[in-house]
Structure formats: C-alpha cells, structure tokens
DRENPA-3360 file (N, C-alpha, C; in nm, 2 decimals, always signed):
BEGIN
1 = XXXXXXXX = +10.54/+11.75/+29.22/+10.39/+11.79/+29.20/+10.42/+11.92/+29.17 ~ +10.33/+12.02/+29.11/+10.37/+12.07/+29.08/+10.30/+12.28/+29.15 ~ +10.38/+12.39/+29.15/+10.33/+12.48/+29.25/+10.25/+12.51/+29.20 ~ +10.15/+12.56/+29.25/+9.96/+12.60/+29.25/+10.04/+12.74/+29.14 ~ +9.98/+12.85/+29.07/+9.93/+12.87/+29.02/+9.93/+13.03/+29.03 ~ +9.95/+13.14/+29.03/+9.77/+13.29/+29.06/+9.84/+13.37/+28.97 ~ +9.80/+13.43/+28.92/+9.77/+13.53/+28.79/+9.75/+13.68/+28.92 ~ +9.83/+13.76/+28.92/+9.84/+13.93/+28.94/+9.87/+14.02/+28.86;
9 = XXXXXXXX = +9.79/+14.11/+28.86/+9.78/+14.20/+28.70/+9.91/+14.28/+28.76 ~ +9.91/+14.36/+28.68/+10.05/+14.48/+28.78/+10.00/+14.57/+28.89 ~ +9.89/+14.60/+28.89/+9.87/+14.71/+29.01/+9.95/+14.60/+29.14 ~ +9.86/+14.50/+29.08/+9.84/+14.47/+29.20/+9.99/+14.43/+29.26 ~ +10.08/+14.41/+29.18/+10.22/+14.40/+29.21/+10.32/+14.53/+29.26 ~ +10.35/+14.53/+29.42/+10.44/+14.65/+29.49/+10.52/+14.59/+29.50 ~ +10.66/+14.60/+29.43/+10.79/+14.62/+29.53/+10.80/+14.46/+29.49 ~ +10.83/+14.40/+29.64/+10.87/+14.32/+29.67/+10.67/+14.21/+29.69;
17 = XXXXXXXX = +10.60/+14.25/+29.72/+10.46/+14.23/+29.79/+10.37/+14.19/+29.66 ~ +10.27/+14.13/+29.67/+10.17/+14.10/+29.59/+10.01/+14.10/+29.64 ~ +9.95/+14.18/+29.64/+9.83/+14.15/+29.63/+9.70/+14.09/+29.58 ~ +9.67/+13.99/+29.60/+9.57/+13.92/+29.51/+9.43/+13.95/+29.51 ~ +9.39/+13.96/+29.39/+9.23/+14.01/+29.40/+9.13/+13.93/+29.48 ~ +9.01/+13.95/+29.52/+8.95/+13.88/+29.55/+8.92/+13.72/+29.51 ~ +8.86/+13.71/+29.41/+8.86/+13.60/+29.32/+8.99/+13.46/+29.32 ~ +9.13/+13.51/+29.31/+9.25/+13.49/+29.33/+9.26/+13.40/+29.52;
25 = XXXXXXXX = +9.21/+13.52/+29.59/+9.26/+13.52/+29.70/+9.18/+13.40/+29.78 ~ +9.03/+13.37/+29.75/+8.92/+13.29/+29.77/+8.97/+13.16/+29.73 ~ +9.08/+13.16/+29.58/+9.10/+13.03/+29.60/+9.20/+13.00/+29.60 ~ +9.29/+13.08/+29.61/+9.44/+13.06/+29.74/+9.38/+13.01/+29.89 ~ +9.35/+13.10/+29.98/+9.28/+13.07/+30.08/+9.15/+12.88/+30.12 ~ +8.98/+12.91/+30.06/+8.95/+12.88/+29.98/+8.94/+12.75/+29.99 ~ +8.94/+12.75/+29.83/+9.00/+12.65/+29.79/+9.06/+12.49/+29.81 ~ +9.22/+12.60/+29.79/+9.33/+12.51/+29.81/+9.37/+12.52/+29.94;
33 = XXXXXXXX = +9.32/+12.62/+30.06/+9.36/+12.58/+30.21/+9.50/+12.65/+30.24 ~ +9.58/+12.66/+30.12/+9.72/+12.74/+30.11/+9.72/+12.81/+30.28 ~ +9.82/+12.80/+30.29/+9.87/+12.90/+30.50/+10.03/+12.96/+30.48 ~ +9.97/+13.09/+30.57/+10.14/+13.17/+30.55/+10.26/+13.05/+30.57 ~ +10.38/+13.08/+30.46/+10.49/+13.01/+30.49/+10.49/+12.92/+30.37 ~ +10.34/+12.86/+30.26/+10.36/+12.79/+30.13/+10.42/+12.93/+30.01 ~ +10.46/+12.77/+29.92/+10.53/+12.81/+29.81/+10.46/+12.83/+29.69 ~ +10.46/+12.89/+29.66/+10.34/+12.96/+29.55/+10.43/+12.98/+29.39;
41 = XXXXXXXX = +10.33/+13.07/+29.30/+10.42/+13.14/+29.19/+10.32/+13.24/+29.14 ~ +10.34/+13.31/+29.11/+10.23/+13.44/+28.98/+10.25/+13.51/+28.91 ~ +10.22/+13.50/+28.83/+10.24/+13.54/+28.73/+10.15/+13.66/+28.66 ~ +10.17/+13.83/+28.57/+10.15/+13.93/+28.63/+10.04/+13.90/+28.47 ~ +10.09/+13.86/+28.33/+10.05/+13.87/+28.25/+10.10/+13.92/+28.12 ~ +10.19/+13.94/+28.13/+10.27/+14.06/+28.08/+10.43/+13.97/+28.07 ~ +10.42/+13.81/+28.10/+10.55/+13.78/+28.05/+10.61/+13.79/+28.22 ~ +10.60/+13.84/+28.30/+10.69/+13.78/+28.43/+10.67/+13.72/+28.54;
49 = XXXXXXXX = +10.72/+13.67/+28.62/+10.65/+13.50/+28.68/+10.74/+13.54/+28.79 ~ +10.71/+13.49/+28.94/+10.78/+13.53/+29.07/+10.72/+13.40/+29.15 ~ +10.88/+13.35/+29.19/+10.85/+13.25/+29.31/+10.82/+13.37/+29.42 ~ +10.71/+13.31/+29.52/+10.66/+13.35/+29.61/+10.63/+13.28/+29.73 ~ +10.66/+13.32/+29.84/+10.63/+13.27/+29.95/+10.47/+13.27/+29.99 ~ +10.33/+13.28/+30.04/+10.19/+13.31/+30.07/+10.28/+13.39/+30.26 ~ +10.23/+13.54/+30.20/+10.26/+13.60/+30.36/+10.13/+13.60/+30.49 ~ +10.02/+13.67/+30.45/+9.87/+13.70/+30.44/+9.75/+13.64/+30.40;
57 = XXXXXXXX = +9.67/+13.55/+30.49/+9.55/+13.50/+30.39/+9.45/+13.53/+30.46 ~ +9.42/+13.66/+30.60/+9.33/+13.72/+30.63/+9.19/+13.77/+30.55 ~ +9.11/+13.84/+30.62/+9.00/+13.85/+30.53/+9.03/+13.80/+30.40 ~ +8.98/+13.90/+30.27/+8.97/+13.86/+30.15/+8.99/+13.87/+30.03 ~ +9.15/+13.95/+30.13/+9.24/+13.96/+29.99/+9.39/+13.85/+30.06 ~ +9.44/+13.79/+29.94/+9.59/+13.73/+30.04/+9.71/+13.77/+29.96 ~ +9.80/+13.78/+30.06/+9.92/+13.86/+30.00/+10.04/+13.76/+29.96 ~ +10.09/+13.80/+29.86/+10.21/+13.71/+29.89/+10.36/+13.79/+29.87;
65 = XXXXXXXX = +10.50/+13.72/+29.97/+10.57/+13.81/+29.93/+10.66/+13.74/+29.84 ~ +10.77/+13.79/+29.74/+10.78/+13.75/+29.62/+10.94/+13.70/+29.64 ~ +10.98/+13.64/+29.62/+11.11/+13.52/+29.66/+11.22/+13.57/+29.55 ~ +11.14/+13.48/+29.46/+11.25/+13.56/+29.27/+11.16/+13.60/+29.20 ~ +11.25/+13.62/+29.11/+11.18/+13.59/+28.99/+11.16/+13.51/+28.89 ~ +11.12/+13.41/+28.81/+11.12/+13.30/+28.71/+11.18/+13.35/+28.57 ~ +11.30/+13.28/+28.57/+11.33/+13.37/+28.45/+11.39/+13.25/+28.32 ~ +11.33/+13.07/+28.32/+11.23/+13.01/+28.21/+11.22/+13.09/+28.08;
73 = XXXXXXXX = +11.22/+12.99/+27.98/+11.16/+13.04/+27.87/+11.00/+12.95/+27.81 ~ +10.90/+13.03/+27.78/+10.76/+12.94/+27.84/+10.68/+12.93/+27.73 ~ +10.68/+13.09/+27.64/+10.61/+13.09/+27.53/+10.65/+13.06/+27.41 ~ +10.64/+13.07/+27.33/+10.58/+13.04/+27.23/+10.63/+13.15/+27.14 ~ +10.84/+13.18/+27.03/+10.86/+13.28/+26.97/+10.78/+13.33/+26.89 ~ +10.63/+13.25/+26.82/+10.56/+13.28/+26.74/+10.47/+13.31/+26.73 ~ +10.43/+13.51/+26.69/+10.29/+13.53/+26.66/+10.20/+13.49/+26.64 ~ +10.11/+13.38/+26.70/+10.02/+13.38/+26.59/+9.86/+13.36/+26.67;
81 = XXXXXXXX = +9.80/+13.38/+26.56/+9.64/+13.39/+26.55/+9.59/+13.26/+26.52 ~ +9.46/+13.28/+26.56/+9.38/+13.21/+26.53/+9.26/+13.25/+26.55 ~ +9.17/+13.27/+26.39/+9.10/+13.30/+26.32/+8.97/+13.17/+26.33 ~ +8.91/+13.19/+26.47/+8.81/+13.07/+26.44/+8.67/+13.05/+26.41 ~ +8.57/+13.03/+26.36/+8.47/+13.03/+26.35/+8.40/+12.96/+26.49 ~ +8.28/+13.06/+26.46/+8.19/+13.02/+26.57/+8.12/+12.89/+26.55 ~ +8.13/+12.86/+26.71/+8.02/+12.68/+26.70/+7.97/+12.66/+26.79 ~ +7.94/+12.57/+26.81/+7.77/+12.52/+26.86/+7.86/+12.49/+27.05;
89 = XXXXXXXX = +7.77/+12.51/+27.11/+7.73/+12.45/+27.23/+7.92/+12.51/+27.34 ~ +7.91/+12.41/+27.38/+8.12/+12.43/+27.47/+8.20/+12.38/+27.36 ~ +8.20/+12.39/+27.24/+8.29/+12.36/+27.12/+8.36/+12.43/+27.13 ~ +8.33/+12.60/+27.12/+8.41/+12.67/+27.10/+8.48/+12.76/+27.27 ~ +8.41/+12.70/+27.37/+8.50/+12.70/+27.46/+8.66/+12.61/+27.45 ~ +8.61/+12.50/+27.42/+8.74/+12.43/+27.46/+8.79/+12.48/+27.31 ~ +8.78/+12.48/+27.28/+8.91/+12.59/+27.04/+8.93/+12.64/+27.18 ~ +8.88/+12.76/+27.27/+9.01/+12.88/+27.33/+9.12/+12.82/+27.43;
97 = XXXXXXXX = +9.03/+12.68/+27.52/+9.13/+12.64/+27.60/+9.27/+12.51/+27.56 ~ +9.27/+12.48/+27.42/+9.33/+12.41/+27.36/+9.44/+12.53/+27.33 ~ +9.33/+12.61/+27.21/+9.46/+12.69/+27.16/+9.59/+12.77/+27.27 ~ +9.49/+12.79/+27.37/+9.59/+12.89/+27.43/+9.69/+12.87/+27.46 ~ +9.67/+12.67/+27.50/+9.79/+12.55/+27.54/+9.85/+12.60/+27.46 ~ +9.90/+12.58/+27.35/+9.95/+12.56/+27.24/+9.99/+12.69/+27.20 ~ +9.93/+12.80/+27.26/+10.09/+12.89/+27.30/+10.02/+12.98/+27.09 ~ +9.90/+13.04/+27.15/+9.80/+13.19/+27.08/+9.85/+13.30/+27.05;
105 = XXXXXXXX = +9.87/+13.39/+27.04/+9.91/+13.51/+27.08/+9.77/+13.51/+27.14 ~ +9.68/+13.52/+27.05/+9.54/+13.60/+27.00/+9.43/+13.53/+26.91 ~ +9.31/+13.57/+26.99/+9.14/+13.51/+26.92/+9.08/+13.52/+26.89 ~ +9.05/+13.51/+26.74/+8.97/+13.60/+26.70/+8.78/+13.54/+26.62 ~ +8.75/+13.52/+26.72/+8.64/+13.44/+26.64/+8.54/+13.50/+26.54 ~ +8.56/+13.43/+26.45/+8.46/+13.56/+26.29/+8.38/+13.42/+26.32 ~ +8.25/+13.55/+26.24/+8.10/+13.49/+26.21/+8.09/+13.47/+26.02 ~ +8.07/+13.34/+26.03/+8.08/+13.30/+25.86/+7.93/+13.25/+25.78;
113 = XXXXXXXX = +7.89/+13.26/+25.65/+7.80/+13.25/+25.61/+7.74/+13.05/+25.67 ~ +7.80/+12.98/+25.70/+7.78/+12.89/+25.67/+7.76/+12.82/+25.82 ~ +7.82/+12.89/+25.91/+7.78/+12.89/+26.09/+7.64/+12.90/+26.14 ~ +7.65/+12.81/+26.14/+7.46/+12.83/+26.26/+7.51/+12.85/+26.39 ~ +7.56/+12.90/+26.39/+7.61/+13.01/+26.61/+7.62/+13.19/+26.54 ~ +7.52/+13.23/+26.59/+7.50/+13.36/+26.65/+7.49/+13.43/+26.73 ~ +7.60/+13.57/+26.83/+7.57/+13.58/+26.93/+7.47/+13.73/+26.91 ~ +7.43/+13.71/+27.02/+7.34/+13.87/+27.04/+7.42/+13.94/+27.13;
121 = XXXXXXXX = +7.40/+14.10/+27.04/+7.47/+14.15/+27.06/+7.50/+14.18/+27.19 ~ +7.37/+14.14/+27.31/+7.35/+14.16/+27.43/+7.42/+14.04/+27.50 ~ +7.48/+13.94/+27.48/+7.53/+13.87/+27.47/+7.64/+13.85/+27.49 ~ +7.77/+13.84/+27.33/+7.87/+13.91/+27.32/+7.92/+13.91/+27.49 ~ +7.95/+13.98/+27.53/+8.04/+14.08/+27.68/+8.05/+13.93/+27.75 ~ +7.95/+13.86/+27.72/+7.91/+13.75/+27.88/+7.99/+13.71/+27.80 ~ +8.04/+13.61/+27.65/+8.14/+13.49/+27.58/+8.22/+13.57/+27.62 ~ +8.21/+13.65/+27.56/+8.36/+13.77/+27.58/+8.44/+13.72/+27.72;
129 = XXXXXXXX = +8.39/+13.74/+27.81/+8.43/+13.75/+27.94/+8.43/+13.59/+27.99 ~ +8.38/+13.48/+27.91/+8.43/+13.32/+27.94/+8.50/+13.29/+27.86 ~ +8.47/+13.33/+27.73/+8.65/+13.33/+27.71/+8.73/+13.32/+27.79 ~ +8.72/+13.50/+27.81/+8.85/+13.57/+27.89/+8.95/+13.42/+28.02 ~ +8.83/+13.40/+28.06/+8.87/+13.34/+28.21/+8.91/+13.17/+28.17 ~ +8.82/+13.19/+28.03/+8.87/+12.95/+28.03/+9.02/+13.04/+27.97 ~ +9.06/+13.04/+27.88/+9.18/+13.11/+27.89/+9.32/+13.15/+27.96 ~ +9.26/+13.23/+28.11/+9.35/+13.25/+28.22/+9.31/+13.12/+28.31;
137 = XXXXXXXX = +9.23/+13.04/+28.23/+9.28/+12.92/+28.35/+9.34/+12.77/+28.30 ~ +9.40/+12.79/+28.16/+9.44/+12.73/+28.13/+9.59/+12.83/+28.07 ~ +9.59/+12.94/+28.11/+9.73/+12.94/+28.13/+9.81/+12.92/+28.29 ~ +9.73/+12.88/+28.34/+9.77/+12.87/+28.47/+9.77/+12.72/+28.45 ~ +9.77/+12.67/+28.42/+9.75/+12.48/+28.39/+9.88/+12.45/+28.29 ~ +9.89/+12.54/+28.20/+10.03/+12.48/+28.08/+10.16/+12.57/+28.12 ~ +10.12/+12.71/+28.25/+10.22/+12.71/+28.26/+10.30/+12.87/+28.15 ~ +10.20/+12.95/+28.09/+10.20/+13.01/+27.97/+10.21/+13.15/+28.15;
145 = XXXXXXXX = +10.23/+13.27/+28.12/+10.28/+13.39/+28.15/+10.21/+13.48/+28.12 ~ +10.19/+13.48/+27.93/+10.14/+13.61/+27.89/+9.97/+13.55/+27.83 ~ +9.90/+13.73/+27.87/+9.77/+13.67/+27.86/+9.70/+13.67/+27.68 ~ +9.63/+13.58/+27.71/+9.56/+13.59/+27.53/+9.47/+13.64/+27.51 ~ +9.46/+13.76/+27.42/+9.37/+13.81/+27.35/+9.31/+13.82/+27.31 ~ +9.16/+13.82/+27.33/+9.06/+13.73/+27.27/+8.89/+13.81/+27.24 ~ +8.92/+13.87/+27.12/+8.86/+14.00/+27.02/+8.76/+13.94/+26.97 ~ +8.64/+14.07/+27.03/+8.48/+14.06/+26.98/+8.45/+13.97/+26.85;
153 = XXXXXXXX = +8.35/+13.93/+26.82/+8.35/+13.82/+26.66/+8.28/+13.94/+26.59 ~ +8.40/+13.91/+26.49/+8.37/+13.96/+26.36/+8.36/+13.88/+26.26 ~ +8.28/+13.91/+26.13/+8.29/+13.89/+26.01/+8.40/+13.80/+25.96 ~ +8.34/+13.75/+25.87/+8.53/+13.69/+25.80/+8.55/+13.81/+25.73 ~ +8.47/+13.86/+25.64/+8.51/+13.95/+25.50/+8.57/+14.00/+25.60 ~ +8.50/+14.07/+25.74/+8.60/+14.20/+25.80/+8.68/+14.20/+25.88 ~ +8.73/+14.07/+25.88/+8.83/+14.06/+25.96/+8.95/+14.06/+25.90 ~ +8.89/+13.96/+25.77/+9.01/+13.95/+25.59/+9.07/+14.11/+25.60;
161 = XXXXXXXX = +9.00/+14.23/+25.61/+9.01/+14.37/+25.61/+9.09/+14.45/+25.69 ~ +9.10/+14.41/+25.78/+9.18/+14.44/+25.91/+9.28/+14.32/+25.89 ~ +9.28/+14.26/+25.83/+9.44/+14.14/+25.84/+9.57/+14.22/+25.76 ~ +9.49/+14.21/+25.65/+9.54/+14.27/+25.49/+9.48/+14.35/+25.45 ~ +9.47/+14.53/+25.46/+9.40/+14.58/+25.37/+9.47/+14.58/+25.25 ~ +9.38/+14.57/+25.15/+9.45/+14.61/+25.04/+9.47/+14.73/+24.98 ~ +9.49/+14.81/+25.08/+9.45/+14.96/+25.01/+9.65/+14.99/+25.05 ~ +9.69/+15.00/+25.12/+9.77/+15.03/+25.21/+9.93/+14.91/+25.14;
169 = XXXXXXXX = +9.99/+14.98/+25.06/+10.07/+14.84/+24.99/+10.19/+14.86/+25.05 ~ +10.22/+15.04/+25.09/+10.31/+15.02/+25.20/+10.34/+14.94/+25.28 ~ +10.22/+14.91/+25.29/+10.24/+14.75/+25.41/+10.26/+14.62/+25.42 ~ +10.29/+14.62/+25.31/+10.28/+14.49/+25.24/+10.42/+14.36/+25.31 ~ +10.49/+14.43/+25.34/+10.61/+14.39/+25.44/+10.66/+14.33/+25.53 ~ +10.44/+14.37/+25.57/+10.48/+14.32/+25.74/+10.31/+14.30/+25.76 ~ +10.25/+14.26/+25.63/+10.17/+14.14/+25.69/+10.19/+14.03/+25.70 ~ +10.02/+13.97/+25.76/+10.12/+13.88/+25.81/+10.05/+13.74/+25.74;
177 = XXXXXXXX = +10.08/+13.62/+25.72/+10.10/+13.47/+25.65/+10.00/+13.44/+25.71 ~ +9.86/+13.44/+25.67/+9.72/+13.42/+25.65/+9.69/+13.28/+25.57 ~ +9.69/+13.15/+25.70/+9.64/+13.03/+25.61/+9.52/+13.01/+25.64 ~ +9.44/+12.95/+25.57/+9.31/+12.90/+25.61/+9.31/+12.75/+25.56 ~ +9.27/+12.73/+25.65/+9.21/+12.57/+25.60/+9.13/+12.54/+25.58 ~ +9.14/+12.45/+25.46/+8.99/+12.39/+25.41/+8.99/+12.27/+25.40 ~ +8.86/+12.26/+25.40/+8.84/+12.08/+25.31/+8.80/+12.07/+25.16 ~ +8.81/+12.21/+25.11/+8.81/+12.20/+24.95/+8.99/+12.19/+24.91;
185 = XXXXXXXX = +9.08/+12.14/+24.88/+9.15/+12.15/+24.86/+9.23/+12.23/+24.97 ~ +9.33/+12.26/+24.89/+9.45/+12.33/+24.91/+9.61/+12.26/+24.95 ~ +9.63/+12.36/+24.92/+9.83/+12.28/+24.97/+9.89/+12.24/+25.13 ~ +9.97/+12.13/+25.07/+10.00/+12.08/+25.25/+10.10/+12.24/+25.29 ~ +10.09/+12.20/+25.44/+10.19/+12.29/+25.49/+10.32/+12.34/+25.47 ~ +10.39/+12.27/+25.46/+10.53/+12.24/+25.47/+10.58/+12.33/+25.32 ~ +10.44/+12.32/+25.21/+10.47/+12.40/+25.13/+10.45/+12.56/+25.11 ~ +10.36/+12.55/+25.18/+10.26/+12.68/+25.21/+10.31/+12.80/+25.24;
193 = XXXXXXXX = +10.44/+12.71/+25.39/+10.49/+12.88/+25.52/+10.68/+12.83/+25.47 ~ +10.70/+12.76/+25.31/+10.86/+12.80/+25.33/+10.85/+12.89/+25.22 ~ +10.77/+13.01/+25.21/+10.83/+13.15/+25.22/+10.81/+13.26/+25.28 ~ +10.82/+13.16/+25.42/+10.77/+13.27/+25.57/+10.87/+13.33/+25.61 ~ +10.83/+13.46/+25.65/+10.92/+13.54/+25.67/+10.95/+13.58/+25.84 ~ +11.12/+13.52/+25.88/+11.11/+13.51/+26.01/+11.08/+13.66/+26.09 ~ +11.00/+13.61/+26.17/+10.92/+13.66/+26.24/+10.78/+13.78/+26.20 ~ +10.76/+13.74/+26.10/+10.61/+13.77/+26.10/+10.56/+13.72/+26.15;
201 = XXXXXXXX = +10.38/+13.77/+26.17/+10.31/+13.72/+26.23/+10.19/+13.59/+26.14 ~ +10.18/+13.53/+26.23/+10.07/+13.41/+26.13/+9.94/+13.44/+26.19 ~ +9.85/+13.38/+26.10/+9.69/+13.40/+26.10/+9.62/+13.23/+26.02 ~ +9.59/+13.09/+26.18/+9.51/+13.05/+26.14/+9.40/+13.05/+26.10 ~ +9.32/+13.06/+25.98/+9.17/+13.09/+25.98/+9.14/+12.94/+25.98 ~ +9.03/+12.87/+26.07/+8.99/+12.77/+26.04/+8.79/+12.80/+26.04 ~ +8.80/+12.70/+25.95/+8.61/+12.74/+25.95/+8.50/+12.65/+26.01 ~ +8.37/+12.68/+25.91/+8.27/+12.61/+26.04/+8.25/+12.50/+26.00;
209 = XXXXXXXX = +8.17/+12.40/+26.10/+8.14/+12.27/+26.10/+8.03/+12.21/+25.88 ~ +7.96/+12.36/+25.87/+7.95/+12.33/+25.76/+8.02/+12.37/+25.62 ~ +8.15/+12.39/+25.64/+8.23/+12.47/+25.54/+8.25/+12.59/+25.47 ~ +8.35/+12.63/+25.45/+8.35/+12.79/+25.36/+8.24/+12.76/+25.26 ~ +8.16/+12.89/+25.25/+8.10/+12.90/+25.12/+8.22/+12.94/+25.00 ~ +8.12/+12.91/+24.88/+8.20/+12.95/+24.77/+8.20/+13.10/+24.74 ~ +8.15/+13.23/+24.78/+8.18/+13.33/+24.83/+8.30/+13.35/+24.96 ~ +8.27/+13.27/+25.04/+8.46/+13.28/+25.09/+8.57/+13.24/+25.08;
217 = XXXXXXXX = +8.53/+13.15/+24.96/+8.70/+13.10/+24.92/+8.72/+13.22/+24.87 ~ +8.65/+13.28/+24.75/+8.69/+13.37/+24.67/+8.77/+13.46/+24.71 ~ +8.71/+13.51/+24.82/+8.77/+13.57/+24.86/+8.87/+13.58/+25.02 ~ +8.87/+13.48/+25.07/+9.02/+13.44/+25.09/+9.21/+13.44/+24.95 ~ +9.14/+13.43/+24.87/+9.17/+13.46/+24.72/+9.20/+13.55/+24.68 ~ +9.13/+13.66/+24.69/+9.18/+13.82/+24.69/+9.23/+13.91/+24.81 ~ +9.22/+13.84/+24.90/+9.30/+13.88/+25.01/+9.42/+13.82/+25.04 ~ +9.44/+13.73/+25.00/+9.60/+13.72/+24.99/+9.60/+13.63/+25.06;
225 = XXXXXXXX = +9.54/+13.48/+25.12/+9.51/+13.38/+25.23/+9.61/+13.33/+25.14 ~ +9.65/+13.20/+25.18/+9.73/+13.09/+25.13/+9.65/+12.93/+25.16 ~ +9.55/+12.93/+25.09/+9.53/+12.78/+25.17/+9.55/+12.64/+25.18 ~ +9.49/+12.59/+25.31/+9.59/+12.49/+25.35/+9.58/+12.33/+25.34 ~ +9.53/+12.23/+25.31/+9.50/+12.11/+25.33/+9.51/+12.04/+25.44 ~ +9.45/+11.97/+25.52/+9.40/+11.92/+25.61/+9.45/+11.75/+25.59 ~ +9.44/+11.73/+25.53/+9.36/+11.59/+25.41/+9.27/+11.57/+25.35 ~ +9.26/+11.41/+25.41/+9.15/+11.38/+25.35/+9.06/+11.39/+25.35;
233 = XXXXXXXX = +9.06/+11.36/+25.49/+8.93/+11.31/+25.59/+8.84/+11.44/+25.61 ~ +8.74/+11.47/+25.66/+8.61/+11.59/+25.69/+8.66/+11.59/+25.81 ~ +8.73/+11.67/+25.89/+8.76/+11.67/+26.06/+8.62/+11.86/+26.08 ~ +8.61/+11.76/+26.24/+8.52/+11.88/+26.30/+8.58/+11.95/+26.33 ~ +8.57/+12.10/+26.33/+8.60/+12.28/+26.31/+8.71/+12.22/+26.45 ~ +8.72/+12.18/+26.62/+8.74/+12.23/+26.68/+8.87/+12.10/+26.70 ~ +8.81/+12.01/+26.58/+8.96/+11.87/+26.58/+9.07/+11.95/+26.45 ~ +9.04/+12.04/+26.34/+9.06/+12.14/+26.26/+9.17/+12.21/+26.38;
241 = XXXXXXXX = +9.07/+12.24/+26.41/+9.23/+12.45/+26.53/+9.33/+12.30/+26.60 ~ +9.30/+12.24/+26.67/+9.39/+12.18/+26.73/+9.49/+12.08/+26.59 ~ +9.44/+12.08/+26.50/+9.54/+11.98/+26.39/+9.68/+12.12/+26.34 ~ +9.53/+12.22/+26.28/+9.61/+12.36/+26.24/+9.70/+12.40/+26.32 ~ +9.70/+12.39/+26.47/+9.77/+12.49/+26.55/+9.91/+12.45/+26.60 ~ +9.89/+12.28/+26.61/+9.97/+12.18/+26.64/+10.09/+12.20/+26.51 ~ +10.04/+12.20/+26.36/+10.09/+12.17/+26.28/+10.25/+12.28/+26.23 ~ +10.15/+12.46/+26.27/+10.21/+12.55/+26.27/+10.36/+12.55/+26.40;
249 = XXXXXXXX = +10.30/+12.49/+26.50/+10.38/+12.54/+26.60/+10.48/+12.47/+26.58 ~ +10.45/+12.38/+26.52/+10.59/+12.21/+26.47/+10.68/+12.25/+26.43 ~ +10.62/+12.32/+26.24/+10.68/+12.39/+26.10/+10.73/+12.53/+26.20 ~ +10.72/+12.61/+26.25/+10.73/+12.75/+26.29/+10.75/+12.77/+26.38 ~ +10.72/+12.68/+26.50/+10.73/+12.77/+26.64/+10.81/+12.64/+26.73 ~ +10.80/+12.67/+26.87/+10.87/+12.60/+26.99/+10.82/+12.41/+26.98 ~ +10.74/+12.39/+26.83/+10.73/+12.21/+26.96/+10.77/+12.11/+26.86 ~ +10.90/+12.15/+26.78/+10.92/+12.04/+26.76/+11.19/+12.12/+26.85;
257 = X = +11.12/+12.16/+26.86/+11.29/+12.26/+26.93/+11.29/+12.19/+27.07;
% end
C-alpha cells in the first residue's frame, strides 16, 4: 500500500515540523481520517520530500513531524516543456494530468488559428488555477516532487518568439530544441533528436484538432522548429500529446532507463 503524500510549501516547513495548509489538513483529517502516529510523506514542490508522522490533527491545520528526508530520484533529468494548443471541454485537463505524470517541467497553453477554443480574460485566471490543481494532484499520485509551471495562454507566434528570439544570435547555443509535431509530414523523432545537445531544453509543440494553418507551418520553419511525424494516422490532440511526450522521454529522458 502506497503512503499518503501531501504538499507543503517552503514557508510551511520549519525545522523538523510541517504545518499543512487548511486544504491539505482537511484532506488528511476529514477525508483520509488519519490520526497522530500515522506515517505519511510531504514534499515541498522544489524537489525535497520527507517521511513524516502525523503529530496533530486538531483544528483546521494538521501538523507533521519530519522523521527523515527521502533521497531517491523521481524527476526526469530532461528539461521538457509542453506547448499545447487549447482543447475543448475536459481534454486540456486530461492533457495537463498526463503531461505531469510523464515528467514535463512546464506547460504553455497556446492559441492557434484552427483552435475552436478561446478563453476570455476573466476566465483565464480560473482556468489556470484549475490546471495547477490538476497538476498538483497528478504530482501526488505519480510520486514527483517539483511543481509543474503552467503559464497563461499565449498566441502561437508570440510563444515561438519567446522561445527562440531570432534577434539574439549570441544565445543560439542556449536555445531549446523545439519539436513541432505535425500531421502534414515531418521527420521521425530519432532522426530529429540526433543533434540534441546534452542538458538543453526540449519543447514539444502539439497542435489543435483542426491542425496547423499554412502560416503556422511557415512560422515553425522560420523560428527553427524541427517538424516531427507521429505516423500516418491522424491523432486527436490529447493522443498526440501523450505519444509525443512518451517518445521524447524514451529517447532523451528516463523512460528507457
């Protein structure tokens, strides 16, 4: 049976004691009904996790006592970003969950020409909070210890310009490897990543259900993206995201280790 895991931000950790947030405390005492003396673990979202015992469950804040740090390695060594076109309904929620499980460090929702999803400004903050909660729950489930950074939605070309500022040639050696997965051709991933520089960041770019526009395809080439094929079949955007991240983690990350 796996040990229950809780998130505690750095300010909530003092010496050998941890005071959980009201939300985490409620889950510990009211939902799971844990009691003093039960063993749990707590991670700080920055890479550290501790074996703990429940010290106190009174009131609306549970307290934990740290027994020892956990030192096994669970994070992927690959700095991997998912740039994902916005998708309908709960599809984007599903993508956030699975991308977190597959080890991405960062998720950027992108607005594309053929995307049939637009988020009004007044709803963007709420959607962002929802995605952060989903990612946190996925972290707890899969054993990761570093929070996934989820950014507000960006227009596709604006995102490309942020990732690869063409005007600054001096930074060329530090630019990420941008892999744009396309239903309109592209190279196999093993050929594309053959020139990967160890330690460099990798960005997986996944398009919308309606596919990339001709202008977006031209922008990929202009900004130095490597176009990658996922085979002859047309995949749904959530399937493409999972397939792409799995291939990248197998080829460059830790899925094959």
